[in-house]
N, C-alpha and C positions, 0 to 999 in steps of 0.2 A: 395954916395947913401948908405943907411943902408943895411948891409948884413943880418941882422937877426932881428927878433922882440925883441930879448933880449936887443938890444942896442937902441931901440927907444928913450928911455929917455935921452940918452947921445948925440944924434945927434941934428942937427939943427931943427928949428921949422918946416921947410918945410918937412924935412925928417921925423920928428915926425908925422906930420899930415898924409902924404901919407902912410907911413909904418904902422902907427897905424891903419889906416883904413883897410889896407890889412890884418893886423893881426886879426882885429875884425871880418872881413868877414870869414877868414879862420877858426877861432875858432868856430864861430856859425855853420858853415857847418859841422864841425866834431861832434859837440854836437848833431845836428839834426839827423845825421846818426845813432849815438849810440842810441838815443831815439826811433827812428823808428824801429830799429832792435829789441830792447827790447820789444816794443809793439807787433810786429809781432810774436816774440817768445812766448810771453804770450798768445796771441790769439791761436797760434798753440797748445800750451800745454793744454789750456782749451778745445779746440776741441777734442784733443786726450783723455783727461781725461773724457770728456762727452761721447765720443764713447765707451771708456773702461767701464765707469760706466753703460751705457746703455746695453752693451753686457753682463755685469756681474749681472745686476739687476735681481732678481728673478721675474718671471711673476706673480705678485700679482693680485688677483681678488677679489676686495672688493665691497660690496654694496655701491650704491650711488657714484660710480666713473665711469670714462670712460671705464675702463676695467671690465665691469660687464654687464651681466652674461658671463660665460666662458664655453668652451668645452674642455675636456681633452682626448687626444689621446695617447694610449700606443704604443710606437714604438718598436716592437720586435727586430729589427736589430740595432737600434740606442741606445738601452739601456736607453731610456729617455721617458718622457711624454711631448708632445707638448701641449701648451695652446693656444687656439684660442679665440679671442674676438668675442662673438656671435653677437655683434652689428655691427661690421665692417667686420667680417669674415676674419680677419687677424691674423696670428700667432704672439703672443706677447712674446714668449720665450719658453725655454725648462727647464725641471727639470730632472737632472741626477739621475738615479736609478741603481739598479743592472742589471744583465743580463736577457734579454728576458722578459720584461714586457708584459703581455697578457691582462687580463680583468681589468676593472676599474669601480668603482661605487662611487657615491657621496652620502653623508648623506643628508637627506631631508632639512636640514637647509643650505646646500651648503657650510658648514664650512670646511669639510674634504673630501679628495679623497683617497680611498683605492685601491691600485694597486696590483694585483697578479703578482709577479715576479718569473717566472718559473725557470730560470737559477740560481737564487740566493736562491730559495726554501724558500721564505718568502713573507710577505705582507708589502708594504711600505705605510705609512700614511703621506699624504701631507696636510699641513695647507694651504688652498686656499688663505687666506688673506695675507700670507707672501710668498707663493710660495716655501716653503721649506719643507723638510722631517723632521717630528718631532718624528717619532717612526717607529720601525721595529718589526713586529710580526714574531717570529720564532717557531720552534718545532711544525710544523703542523703535523696532523695525517698522511697525505700522502704528502710529501714535493714536490708536483708538482701542485701548484695552477693554476687555469685557469680562472673561471668566478666568479664575485662578485655581491652581492646584499645587500642593506641596508633595515632595518625594517622602517616602516613609522614613528615610534617615535624616530628613530635615536639612540636607545640604543644598537643595535647590528648590526653586519655585518656578512653575511654568505659567506663562501669561498668554492667553489666546487673544489675538488682536485682529481688527479689520472689519470691513463691511463691504457690501457690494461684491466686487470680484477680486478684491485684494485682501489677502489674509496672511497671517504668520503666527508662529508660536515662539515666543522668546523665553530664554532661560535666565534666571537670576540666581547668582550664587549668594546664599544667605549669610555666609561668613563676612563677605565684604560688601554685599548689596550692590554688586556690579553685574552688568550684563555678560552672559556667555554668548555662544553662537546660536542662531535660530535653529529650530528643528528642520531637518532636511526631509523633503518628501511629502509634506502636507499641501493640500490644494485649496480646500474650502472648509477649514476646521471651525467648529462652533463651540466645542467643549473638550476638556481633557480630564481624565481620572486616572489615579495611580493607586494600586492595591497597597495594603499595609506591609506586604512582603515582596521582595524581589525588586527588579530594576526595569520592569516593563510598564509603560504608560499606554493608555488606550484613548484614542482620539476619535470623536464623532466627526466624520468627514464625508466626502463624496468620492466615488470610484466609478470608472467607466464600466458599463456592462458589455455583453457580447456585441451589441449593436453600436457601441461607442457612446451611448447616452450616459449621463451621470446619474447614479443612483446612490441612495444612502448606504453608508458602510461604516465599519469600525476598523481603524488601522492600529497596528502595534508599533510602539516606538521604544528603542533601546536607549534608556536614559544614561547608561554607563558609557556609551560611545561618545566620541568627541569629533565632530559635533553630534548631538543626539540626532538619530535618523530613524525614519520609518523602516521597519523590517518586514512588513507584510500586511495583508488584509485579514483581520480576525474573522469577520463575516460580513456579508453584504445583505441588504434588505431590498429585494426586487419590488418594483412598482411604487417606491417611495423616493422622493427627490429632494427632501430637505431633512436635516438633522437639527436637534435642539440640545438637550442635556444628555449627560452620560453618567452612569454609576457603575461601580465594580464591587463585587463581594470582597470580604476581608481577605480571603485566600487567593484572590485574583482569578478564580476558576470560571466565574460567570460575569458577563458584562451585559448591561442593558442600555439602550439608547432610545430616546423619543424621536419619532419620525413623523413626517407629514407628506401627503401627495398633492398633486396640483388641484384636486377636488376638495382640498382642505380636510381630508380624512386624516385624523390623528391616530397614531398607534404607538405601541411599545414593542420593541424587538429585543429579545434576550437570547443569549446562546454562548456556546463555547467555540473554540477555533473551528472555522469552516462550516458550522451549522448554527442555525438560529430558529427561534420560534417567535411568531408574530401574534400580537393581540390588538385588534382594532377597537378603538374607543368611540368612534363616531365622528361626525363633522363638527369640528371646533375651529376656532381661529387663534393662531399664534402659538409659538413655542418659545421658550426661553433657554438660555444657556446654563441656568442654575436652578431649574425647576424639577429635578429628579433626585430622589434619595432612596437608598436601599437599607433595610434593616438586616441584622445578622441572620435572621430566619428566612430571608429572601423576599419578604414583602416589599413592594415598591410603592412610593408616594409620588404622584405626578401632578404638578401644577400647570394649568392651562390659562394663560392670562386673558385671552380673548382680545377683541378689538372694539373699543367703545364707539368708534365712528360708524361701525357696521352693524353691530348687534349688541344686545345687552351683555354686560360682563357676567361670566359664570361665577358661581359662588361655592364651588366644591372642589375638593382634591380627590383624584381617583386613586384608589388603593388596589393594586393588582397583585394577585397571588399566582406566581408561575410554578408553584410546587404542585398544583392540581392539573389534571388533564381532562378537558382543555383548561387554560388559565381562566380565572374568574376575576371580576372587578366589582367594587362597590364605591360609592361616593361618601365623602365626609364633608359636611357643610362648614365652610370657613367664611372669610370676608370676601368682598367683591374683587374679582380679577386676581386670583392667586398667581404669584410670580416666582418666588424662590422657595426652596425646600432645604431643610437641614435636619439631619438626625441628631437629636440631643444626647447629652451624656447618658451612658448606660442604655441607650436605645429606649428609654422610658417615655420620651416625648419626641414629637416632630414639630419643628417650627416652620410656619408658612408666612411669607410676606404677602401682603395684599395691596392692590392698587388703591383701595379706599383708605390708605394711611393707617392700617392696622396690622397687627401680627397675631396670627392664630397659633395656639399651642394645643396640639392634639395628644391626648393620652393614648399611647399605643396599645395599652391593655384593654381600655374600655371604649376608645374612640370619642370620649368626651372632649369638648373643645372649650378652652378659655381664650378670651380675646383681650389683647392689650390695645386699647383704643388710640385714636389719633392724638389725644391729649398728651401722649408720652413723647411727642417730638418727632414721630415718624413722618416722613415726607416722601411719598412715592417710593416706598422701600423696594429694593431690588434683591441683590444677592444676600445670603445669610449663611453664617458658619457658626457651628457650635464646637466648643472645646471637646477634643477627643478624650473623654473621661470614662470610657468603658473599663470596668474592672478587667484585669488580665484573665486569660483563658489558658489552661494547661493543655497542650496538644499531645505531649509525650511525657508520660510519667517516668520518674526514675525507677529502674527495675531492680528487683531482688536478684541476688546472685549467690553462688556457692563457690568458695575459694578455699585453698589450703592455708594452713596457719602460716603467718608471716608475710602474706601478700596484701597489697593495697588494691583498691577498686576505684574506677572512675565512674562517677554518677553524673547523669545529664538529665536536665528537664527542658522540654520544648514548650514555648509559650507564644501566644499572640497577645500583644499588649500595645497600647498607646505609649509612646516614648515620653519620659524615660521609665523603664521598668527596673525595679530593685529586687535583689535576691538575698535571702539569708537562710543558710543551711543550719539545721539543728540535729543534735544527736538525741535519739529517743523516738517515740511514736508520734504520729501526726497530732498537732495541737499542743504538744508539750514544748513550751518555749523556755524551759528552765536551763537548757544546756545549749546555748548558741555556739557555733563554731567560729572562732575568731578568724577573720580574713576570708571566710567562705562566702563571698558576696557576688559570685558570678553564676551563670546558668549551669556551669559544670563544677564538680568538686571531686577531688581525689582523696580518698581516705588515707590515714596512716596505715602502716603495716598492722594487720589485725591478728590477734591471737584468740579471740572469742567472738561469738556471734553478736552483732551490733546492728541497731536500727538507726536509720537516718531519714530525714524529710526536709523539704525546702518550702519556704513561704515566698510568694511572688507578690509584689505590691506595685501600684502606680498611684496616680493622683485620685483615682476613683475608688480604690479599694484594694483588697488583698484576697489571695486564694492560696490554700494549703495543698500541697501534693500528697499523694499516697505515701505510706511508709515503705521504704525500701529496706528489706532485711538482708543483711550480708551474713550468710551462714558460713561459719569457719569450721572446717573439718580437719582432722589430723590424717585423713586418708591420703595416700600417695597416688599420684597419677600412674596409669599403666605405662609400659614400655614395649617397644616393638623392634624387631629386626626384619630385614627384607632380603630375600634371595630371588634373583630373576634369572631365568634360563630360557633359551630358545626352545620352542615347542615343536619344531620340525615342520617341513613342508615337502611336497613331492619334488619340487625343483627350487633352486635358489633364486630364480627370477620371480617367484611368487612373493606377495607381501609377507613381511616377517610376522610370525606369531610368537608371543612370549608367554611364559608361565611365571606369574609372580606369586611367591609364597611368603606370607606374613606370619611371623611367630610373635604373638603378643602375650604379655603376662600382666595381670593385675595383682598388686600386692595384697589387696583385700579379698581376692577371689571372686569379685563381682563379675557379672555377665558383661561382655564387651561387644560393642558394635564397631566393626573395623571397616575402614574405607581405604581403597587403593585408587590412586590417581595415576593414569598412564602418561600424562604430560603432553598429549596431543590435542587437547580440547574435547575429547570424547567424554561421555558421561562416566562418572566414577563407578567403581564396583564396590558395593557395600553389602554387609551381612553380619549376622551374629558370629562371634568368635569365642570359642571355649579354649583356644590355645593356638590353633593354626587356621589360617584363612587363605585360600588360594583363589586366584582369578586368572583367566586366560584372555589375552587381548591380541587382536590382529591389527597391525598398523597399515595405513594406506600405502599406495605405491610411492616410491621415493627414488632418487638418483644420488649416487655418490654417498657421502656420509651424512647422517642425520642424527641429532642428539635429542633424546626424549627424557625429561626428568620424571622418574617414577617414585612416588612417595606413598607412605602409609601413615595413617593416624587411627588410634583406637580410643573410644570414649566409653567409660564405665557407667554403671547405673547411677552413680553420684554426679554424673556429668563432668567428671574429671577427665582430661584429655592427655594423651601421651605427648611428650615433648615433640616439637616439630623438627628436631634434629635428625630424625630417622628417615633418610632419603637414599635412594639408589638411582644412579644415572645409567641409562643404557644407550650405548652408541651403536648404531646399526649401519652397515655398509653393504651395498650390492656387489662390491668387488670381492671375489673369492681370493683366499690365500693361494699361492701357486700350488698346483697339485704335486704330490710326492708319492714315492714308493714307501712301503712300510719300512721303518728304520731311518728314514731321512727326516730332516727338519724343513719347515716352510716359514718364510718370513713375510709378514704383511705390515705395511706402514699405515698408521692411523694418526689423526690429529687429536690431541688431548689437552684439556685444561684441568685445573683444580676447581671444581664447582664451588660457588660460595656456600657457606661462609669460610671455607678453607682457603687460605691465601697461598700457602706453600706447604707441600708435603712430599717427603721422600718415600717412594713406594717401590715394591717389587710386584711381579705379575705371576699369577698362578692359574692353572686350569681347574675349574670346579666341576662342571658337568659337560657332557657331550650328548647332543640329541641326534638320533639317527634319522634317516629319511622316512622311516616308517613311524616316527613319532615317539620312539622309546628314549627315555632320559636315563643316562647312566653316569656314574662317577667317571671322571676322566681317567683315573688310575685303572679302572676296569678294562679300558681299551688301550692301555699302554700309551697314553698321551699326556705330555707335560708341557708347561709353558714357562717362558722367561722373557726377558727383554734384552736388547743390546743398546746401551750397556745394561748390566744386570740390575742396577738400581737407577731409578729415574726420579728426578725432582719435578713434580708437577706444580705449576704456578697458574696465576690467572691469565697468563699469556699463552695462547695456543702454540703448541709445538709438535713436530712430528716425532713419533715414538715407534721404534721397530719392535714388533712382537714376534717372538720366535716360538713356533709350535713344533715340538719334537715328538715324532712317533717312534714306537719300538719295533724291532725286527732285525733280521740278518741281512742288512742292506749293503754291507761292505763287499761281499762277494759279488753281488749283483752289479756293483759299480765296476768290477773288473771283467765283467762279461763272461763269467765262468759258471759252471753248474755248482750244485750245493756241496760237492766233495772236492772240487779242484783245489781249493785253497790248502787242504791238508797235505796233498802230495807236494805241492809247491814248497811248503814250509819244511817237510821232512827230507827233501832231497839233499840238503847240505850235510846231514848228519854223518854219512860215511866219510866224507872228506874230513870232518872234524876228528873222527876216530883215527884215520890215517895220520893226520897231523900229530895227533897225540903220540902215536907209536914212534914217529921219527925223532922225537926229542932224545938226545944222548947227553949225559953229563957225568962228571966224576964225583959229583956230590952223592951223598947217601941216597938210597933208593926212595925212602919215604919223602924226602924233600923234593926229589926229582918228580915223583908222581904228583905231589901237591902243585908244583909249578905248572906241570903239564895240564892238569885239570883247570887251573885258573886261566891259562892261555886259551884252552879250548872253549871255556865259557865265554870269554870275550869275543873270540872268533865266531862262536855260534850266534851270539847276538847280532854281530855285524852281518853274517850271512843270512840270518832269518829276516833281518830288516831289508836286505837287498832283494831276497827272493820272494817276499810276501807283499810286494807292491808298495813299498815305502813305509810300512807300519805293521805292527802286530796287533791283531784283535783276537782276544780269546773267544772261543765259541760262546754265544749268548744262549741262555736257557730261558729268558723271560718270554712272555707271550708276544706274538706278532700282531701289530695293530691290524684289525680286519679291514679289508678293502671296503670302500663305500663313500657316500656323501654325508657329511656331518655339519652340524652347527656346534662350534666349540665355544663354550662360555668362558671367557678369560676375565678375571677380576684383579684389581689392584688392591693391595693391602699395605698398610704402613710398614716400613722396615722394622724388623724386630718383633712383629706381631702377626698372628695368624687369624685375627678377627678384625672386623671393621667397626668395632665399638667406638663411638665418638668420631667416626670418620665417614665422610660422604663417599661411598664406594662407586667406582666406575666399572660397569660390566660391559664387556665387548663381545658381541655375538659375531663370530667369524666363520663364514662358510669355508669348508675344507674338503678336498677330494683326496682320498688315499687309494692308490692303485695297488693291485695284487702283487705280492712278492714274486719275482721271477728267478 
């Protein structure tokens, strides 16, 4: 028999066969044991490595992953921040910091968490996407940071610092994580809150009352100023001498603060600027800087930690409803010694940190409570912050409009949203995403020129969800807008020292024949005159007292039933002066100098001046030609520009004023002019010549004609005026309306007309 396998080959065939078989079986068994052991060892190492990797992996919280959104809890005793998955409400890890982390806040984009670390006297900055500390801000004004708040644009974070009688609020610029200047004007701040909109921060502080004692108050801070500074007191809370936490509504209109008096009575005060409503909760011990949260519906959750060395720790959170009169309160049972409060994503949950090393999660709809126990690594948890993951809310819907063919329309949507918010405009009705508009990714969108009725809507999204706007229908019509012309005339007054009254007449035409609503504005801040207009609309207006020259822009606009409006180019400007033109006799001219410009949008226009109407002292309005009055300027044509310039307006009256100027009666001029005629006849007789008689008489009459002209010129006062047969301008006090029109035109179409109301006195002819 073979003694060993090594000798198999040298033994008999039988031995070879049997021993070889035994050796083969033995070898295979040994090989299998080694292979199985190696496999088990590899699996064990992989499990250990996986567990080690899981234990060491930072609690990253990234959008569009299973670990999003998150809640951050500052563990004062564990020197860490615990991260809770807000979807599963399970702790996914811890981030180690320095000693005694207290307050925590998240930037609106959920990208960074800022943690006030009291024991280390700094602020740690956590990158939420990696779960790691990326920066540490030191050299605080008072190196004892407590509570933290971020601005709605994410550019700054404010840190409340101090204890005892020394306090400050520092500003950190998030782009560089460097300190700005401290807030000016705070005295004893305990907490700061900033609304989602605007640049106003609200600080829980103390203010002196009328007796000089400090009482609880809320101060406003302008975060856009440099340095940020207190701008006033939002409201004060009499009889309370301490403040704790602060919360502000999403629109910034309501602010609430927790307060306490010397008798340990704890209360809540909520209000608007200058006014507040208090609600007393009873005698409790202790307030915290991060124990107040406000739901969008106005419900408040208040944590009161208590004092374990004096009394048993409370185990409830007060829920106060300020929407009722009077406010009401109820308690929700949580862990022992509630300290911090944070409103969870979508306001579906409220997270409460407790002194018994637990975190309570309250369902805001049912008030049911789930507890994350101390085995999750919590150690005296303090401040808590939840990612702002509320779905966006549309505050202003894009509106439907009616336009004429070929016009574009600007559509705007107003939203309240945690940053960042994303927009996408679509063509079609709400919910139809088949036609997205390329590049329309902002809160406003301008349509192309439209030739047919078109629908648009916008979808707004953020990390928590999306919301669709209403459909905005842009109705395109081929209708044409109405057009208007405006004529303005003085409406008379008993004396020219009275305030001026004008009569504005608007003539408007709608191409479609629709009913018009016409509005005339008199340019002095007085209410407009409006009314239905089937063609002509008139309005009378009296201006207040004035001195010198005053310019009032008078305009008209008409809107038809289709809401189409006349172009805004139809304007008339009235210039009024208390100075009368120099008085005249009928037949004379009067010159008045006024200061004129070319009103915008006209830059330069060559004009001439015409009289249109004349208003008598008894209020009758007549055409200027009816009273023999005409107007011009000196020079006859004037170029108006945007620069003010003096213009001489000449008002000519009609009548036989020439004789009056010579101090003669109405017939004297005839005798004076006829006197030379006999002399002319005698001169004609005295001509003697040898030429033929016909030529002699022709020359005589020619000479006599020339001599007659000379004598008539000399004897008629230096000039000859034929008897006038036109009417004589009646004596009286007038308001003459002078208008300028473009040279070469008798209408003011396309031109901004200037109407001059000129007082004029005409004396009777003598």
